[in-house]
MARKOL-793757 format. One record per residue (C-alpha): residue number from 1; x, y, z. Coordinates in pm, 1 decimal. Layout:
N
+-----+----------+----------+----------+
| seq |     east |    north |       up |
+-----+----------+----------+----------+
| NUM |        X |        Y |        Z |
...
+-----+----------+----------+----------+
***
This chain:
213
+-----+----------+----------+----------+
| seq |     east |    north |       up |
+-----+----------+----------+----------+
|   1 |   -136.2 |  -2189.3 |  -2606.1 |
|   2 |   -460.4 |  -2009.3 |  -2525.4 |
|   3 |   -507.9 |  -1649.9 |  -2628.5 |
|   4 |   -479.0 |  -1391.6 |  -2351.0 |
|   5 |   -804.5 |  -1242.9 |  -2480.6 |
|   6 |   -980.4 |  -1571.8 |  -2398.5 |
|   7 |   -883.6 |  -1564.2 |  -2029.7 |
|   8 |  -1189.1 |  -1491.5 |  -1816.1 |
|   9 |  -1386.0 |  -1606.4 |  -1515.8 |
|  10 |  -1726.7 |  -1531.1 |  -1373.2 |
|  11 |  -1766.4 |  -1333.2 |  -1050.5 |
|  12 |  -2064.6 |  -1429.8 |   -839.8 |
|  13 |  -1970.4 |  -1496.8 |   -478.1 |
|  14 |  -2132.1 |  -1202.5 |   -297.7 |
|  15 |  -2279.1 |   -852.4 |   -327.7 |
|  16 |  -2201.6 |   -501.4 |   -205.3 |
|  17 |  -2517.2 |   -300.6 |   -135.5 |
|  18 |  -2575.9 |     41.7 |     10.4 |
|  19 |  -2796.1 |   -115.5 |    277.0 |
|  20 |  -2519.3 |   -341.6 |    404.0 |
|  21 |  -2214.7 |   -116.1 |    350.5 |
|  22 |  -2102.4 |     95.5 |    645.1 |
|  23 |  -2142.1 |    470.0 |    577.2 |
|  24 |  -1786.4 |    519.0 |    703.6 |
|  25 |  -1536.3 |    379.9 |    446.3 |
|  26 |  -1263.2 |    335.2 |    707.1 |
|  27 |  -1487.6 |    105.5 |    910.2 |
|  28 |  -1587.7 |    -80.3 |    593.0 |
|  29 |  -1220.9 |   -120.3 |    501.8 |
|  30 |  -1152.6 |   -264.8 |    845.8 |
|  31 |  -1431.3 |   -520.7 |    798.7 |
|  32 |  -1306.5 |   -619.5 |    451.9 |
|  33 |   -945.6 |   -643.3 |    568.3 |
|  34 |  -1044.1 |   -859.2 |    865.1 |
|  35 |  -1237.7 |  -1090.5 |    632.2 |
|  36 |   -936.1 |  -1114.7 |    401.8 |
|  37 |   -716.2 |  -1197.7 |    703.2 |
|  38 |   -959.4 |  -1465.5 |    822.3 |
|  39 |   -954.4 |  -1617.5 |    472.6 |
|  40 |   -577.4 |  -1668.9 |    518.0 |
|  41 |   -494.4 |  -1508.7 |    185.5 |
|  42 |   -130.7 |  -1487.1 |     82.5 |
|  43 |     21.4 |  -1137.1 |    122.1 |
|  44 |   -312.4 |   -993.6 |    229.0 |
|  45 |   -153.5 |   -651.7 |    295.7 |
|  46 |     21.9 |   -625.6 |    -42.0 |
|  47 |    -95.7 |   -324.4 |   -239.5 |
|  48 |     -7.1 |   -138.8 |   -555.5 |
|  49 |    127.4 |    210.0 |   -490.4 |
|  50 |     89.2 |    446.4 |   -786.4 |
|  51 |    276.9 |    777.3 |   -790.4 |
|  52 |    369.8 |   1037.7 |  -1049.1 |
|  53 |    646.0 |   1289.4 |  -1099.4 |
|  54 |    591.9 |   1664.5 |  -1112.3 |
|  55 |    541.9 |   1636.2 |  -1488.4 |
|  56 |    294.5 |   1348.3 |  -1458.8 |
|  57 |    521.3 |   1053.2 |  -1545.0 |
|  58 |    348.5 |    759.5 |  -1372.1 |
|  59 |    501.1 |    467.0 |  -1182.9 |
|  60 |    358.4 |    176.8 |   -983.8 |
|  61 |    496.3 |    -97.2 |   -760.5 |
|  62 |    388.3 |   -331.7 |   -481.1 |
|  63 |    438.3 |   -221.0 |   -119.9 |
|  64 |    303.1 |   -354.6 |    209.8 |
|  65 |     32.0 |   -187.1 |    413.7 |
|  66 |    154.5 |   -159.1 |    772.8 |
|  67 |   -120.1 |     45.4 |    941.0 |
|  68 |   -473.9 |    157.5 |    860.9 |
|  69 |   -679.0 |    378.1 |   1088.5 |
|  70 |   -867.7 |    707.2 |   1099.0 |
|  71 |   -546.2 |    893.9 |   1014.3 |
|  72 |   -482.0 |    702.9 |    692.6 |
|  73 |   -288.0 |    415.6 |    537.7 |
|  74 |     82.1 |    366.5 |    618.3 |
|  75 |    369.6 |    200.1 |    433.4 |
|  76 |    747.8 |    221.4 |    481.8 |
|  77 |   1032.3 |    267.2 |    237.0 |
|  78 |   1352.8 |    454.4 |    159.1 |
|  79 |   1285.1 |    827.0 |    122.6 |
|  80 |   1556.6 |    850.1 |   -143.4 |
|  81 |   1405.1 |    572.3 |   -355.4 |
|  82 |   1229.1 |    641.2 |   -684.8 |
|  83 |    892.5 |    644.4 |   -512.0 |
|  84 |   1025.5 |    874.1 |   -241.5 |
|  85 |   1154.8 |   1121.7 |   -498.1 |
|  86 |    823.3 |   1112.0 |   -683.9 |
|  87 |    627.4 |   1174.0 |   -364.3 |
|  88 |    856.0 |   1468.2 |   -281.3 |
|  89 |    773.3 |   1620.6 |   -619.7 |
|  90 |    404.2 |   1531.0 |   -621.4 |
|  91 |    263.6 |   1430.8 |   -279.2 |
|  92 |    -41.2 |   1248.6 |   -413.6 |
|  93 |    -80.6 |    872.7 |   -448.7 |
|  94 |   -322.2 |    591.3 |   -522.4 |
|  95 |   -324.3 |    259.8 |   -336.7 |
|  96 |   -491.9 |    -54.9 |   -469.9 |
|  97 |   -554.4 |   -371.8 |   -271.4 |
|  98 |   -683.8 |   -671.8 |   -468.3 |
|  99 |   -811.4 |   -993.1 |   -309.6 |
| 100 |   -904.1 |  -1215.5 |   -606.5 |
| 101 |  -1020.8 |  -1504.1 |   -388.9 |
| 102 |  -1286.4 |  -1272.9 |   -239.6 |
| 103 |  -1349.1 |  -1100.1 |   -574.3 |
| 104 |  -1279.3 |   -764.9 |   -409.2 |
| 105 |  -1057.6 |   -463.6 |   -453.3 |
| 106 |  -1021.2 |   -132.1 |   -272.0 |
| 107 |   -879.5 |    179.3 |   -437.2 |
| 108 |   -760.8 |    465.5 |   -214.3 |
| 109 |   -661.0 |    810.3 |   -339.5 |
| 110 |   -519.5 |   1086.8 |   -125.3 |
| 111 |   -238.1 |   1311.7 |    -12.1 |
| 112 |     90.5 |   1171.6 |    118.1 |
| 113 |    295.4 |   1284.0 |    417.3 |
| 114 |    577.7 |   1132.5 |    618.1 |
| 115 |    504.7 |    960.9 |    946.1 |
| 116 |    675.3 |   1099.8 |   1253.8 |
| 117 |   1033.6 |    993.5 |   1319.8 |
| 118 |    916.4 |    825.1 |   1640.5 |
| 119 |    656.7 |    618.7 |   1451.4 |
| 120 |    914.1 |    515.1 |   1192.4 |
| 121 |   1160.4 |    424.4 |   1467.1 |
| 122 |    907.6 |    202.7 |   1645.2 |
| 123 |    824.6 |     13.7 |   1329.2 |
| 124 |   1186.6 |    -13.5 |   1211.9 |
| 125 |   1296.3 |   -181.2 |   1533.5 |
| 126 |    997.7 |   -417.1 |   1528.4 |
| 127 |   1132.0 |   -569.7 |   1205.5 |
| 128 |   1362.7 |   -873.5 |   1194.3 |
| 129 |   1726.2 |   -773.4 |   1240.1 |
| 130 |   1802.4 |   -895.2 |    885.6 |
| 131 |   1544.4 |   -653.8 |    743.7 |
| 132 |   1687.2 |   -367.1 |    947.9 |
| 133 |   2036.5 |   -432.7 |    815.0 |
| 134 |   1901.7 |   -475.6 |    462.7 |
| 135 |   1735.2 |   -134.7 |    480.1 |
| 136 |   2056.7 |     23.4 |    606.3 |
| 137 |   2265.8 |   -148.2 |    337.8 |
| 138 |   2049.8 |    -56.0 |     39.3 |
| 139 |   2064.6 |    271.5 |   -152.4 |
| 140 |   1724.7 |    184.1 |   -293.5 |
| 141 |   1664.6 |    249.5 |   -665.7 |
| 142 |   2027.9 |    352.8 |   -723.3 |
| 143 |   2245.9 |    164.2 |   -976.3 |
| 144 |   2489.9 |    -90.9 |   -832.7 |
| 145 |   2775.1 |   -261.6 |  -1014.4 |
| 146 |   2687.3 |   -615.9 |   -908.8 |
| 147 |   2517.1 |   -812.2 |   -634.2 |
| 148 |   2844.0 |   -888.1 |   -456.6 |
| 149 |   2885.3 |   -516.0 |   -382.3 |
| 150 |   2550.8 |   -509.6 |   -206.7 |
| 151 |   2617.3 |   -834.7 |    -21.6 |
| 152 |   2956.2 |   -706.0 |     97.7 |
| 153 |   2792.4 |   -391.1 |    231.8 |
| 154 |   2531.2 |   -603.1 |    412.0 |
| 155 |   2797.7 |   -827.9 |    563.9 |
| 156 |   2996.5 |   -529.6 |    687.0 |
| 157 |   2692.2 |   -378.0 |    857.9 |
| 158 |   2588.5 |   -715.0 |   1001.6 |
| 159 |   2932.0 |   -743.7 |   1163.9 |
| 160 |   2920.1 |   -383.6 |   1287.5 |
| 161 |   2580.5 |   -423.5 |   1457.9 |
| 162 |   2618.7 |   -785.3 |   1567.3 |
| 163 |   2582.2 |   -696.4 |   1934.5 |
| 164 |   2414.2 |   -356.4 |   1914.0 |
| 165 |   2100.5 |   -183.0 |   1791.9 |
| 166 |   2084.1 |    -94.0 |   1423.9 |
| 167 |   2023.1 |    282.9 |   1405.0 |
| 168 |   1729.8 |    398.2 |   1196.6 |
| 169 |   1874.7 |    531.8 |    868.6 |
| 170 |   1797.5 |    899.2 |    812.3 |
| 171 |   1668.4 |    811.5 |    464.7 |
| 172 |   1421.2 |    546.4 |    580.2 |
| 173 |   1073.7 |    580.9 |    724.4 |
| 174 |    700.7 |    578.6 |    675.1 |
| 175 |    449.3 |    751.7 |    454.0 |
| 176 |     84.8 |    803.3 |    538.1 |
| 177 |   -176.8 |    834.2 |    264.3 |
| 178 |   -463.8 |   1046.3 |    395.6 |
| 179 |   -760.6 |    948.7 |    178.7 |
| 180 |  -1001.6 |   1183.6 |      9.3 |
| 181 |  -1160.7 |    905.0 |   -198.9 |
| 182 |  -1204.2 |    531.5 |   -135.7 |
| 183 |  -1371.8 |    296.5 |   -381.5 |
| 184 |  -1489.6 |    -54.6 |   -293.5 |
| 185 |  -1531.2 |   -302.1 |   -579.6 |
| 186 |  -1713.3 |   -633.3 |   -552.5 |
| 187 |  -1716.0 |   -869.3 |   -849.5 |
| 188 |  -2065.3 |   -964.5 |   -971.6 |
| 189 |  -2221.7 |  -1185.0 |  -1234.8 |
| 190 |  -2223.7 |  -1073.6 |  -1601.6 |
| 191 |  -1962.4 |   -808.1 |  -1521.9 |
| 192 |  -2227.7 |   -595.9 |  -1347.3 |
| 193 |  -1987.0 |   -534.8 |  -1061.8 |
| 194 |  -2076.7 |   -340.3 |   -747.5 |
| 195 |  -1876.4 |    -20.1 |   -704.2 |
| 196 |  -1930.3 |    216.3 |   -411.5 |
| 197 |  -1727.5 |    537.3 |   -411.3 |
| 198 |  -1679.0 |    738.4 |    -91.6 |
| 199 |  -1550.6 |   1095.5 |   -124.2 |
| 200 |  -1446.4 |   1324.4 |    160.8 |
| 201 |  -1669.2 |   1626.5 |    214.3 |
| 202 |  -1526.3 |   1964.9 |    326.6 |
| 203 |  -1649.9 |   1914.3 |    683.5 |
| 204 |  -1482.0 |   1576.9 |    716.5 |
| 205 |  -1785.8 |   1355.6 |    656.6 |
| 206 |  -1809.4 |   1110.5 |    368.0 |
| 207 |  -2037.6 |   1117.9 |     66.0 |
| 208 |  -2118.5 |    790.9 |   -107.4 |
| 209 |  -2241.7 |    705.3 |   -455.0 |
| 210 |  -2274.3 |    396.3 |   -670.3 |
| 211 |  -2068.8 |    384.2 |   -988.3 |
| 212 |  -2166.6 |    193.7 |  -1298.8 |
| 213 |  -1935.1 |   -101.0 |  -1363.4 |
+-----+----------+----------+----------+
***
């Protein structure tokens, strides 16, 4: 078995220069995301969400990006989940999208707020009916005696809403991360990676600088 320390690969597919990068990080993100979509990558919208409690205890998990525009980056979850409780205590978060096939990653840091109830409702009812029932059946992050308990709860709700609309649970909805910093990372040869960091200025414009790898 090979040593983990011996695992490595060279990055050399493309570059990220100030001349070519859009001065607006949200437009640059849109370009990169479109390129990732066109490359038909698996789970292209999967991202790591990092949060922390009031006392600074960190946690991270994978969530799915469901919207990205001038207002920020949106994902959906149970508000009473572990991540929801952490966000309530400390409404700051970091998002990380990694596309290894393109040798790219984007790191987004900012404040977190809930989406409107109307926005959450629209997205909830756009999901497959099985996902809607699953969200209603799950007390996310809470202990459960066994899987059969959860499956019985799902079956009961599936029967209840067989011919009707599943109501949006009061504990379920979206979060929007409003960025104040966005870093774009492009893998380069000899580990001299390109890193461009955009930070939000007080007037709403963006400052940009290159970071050493």
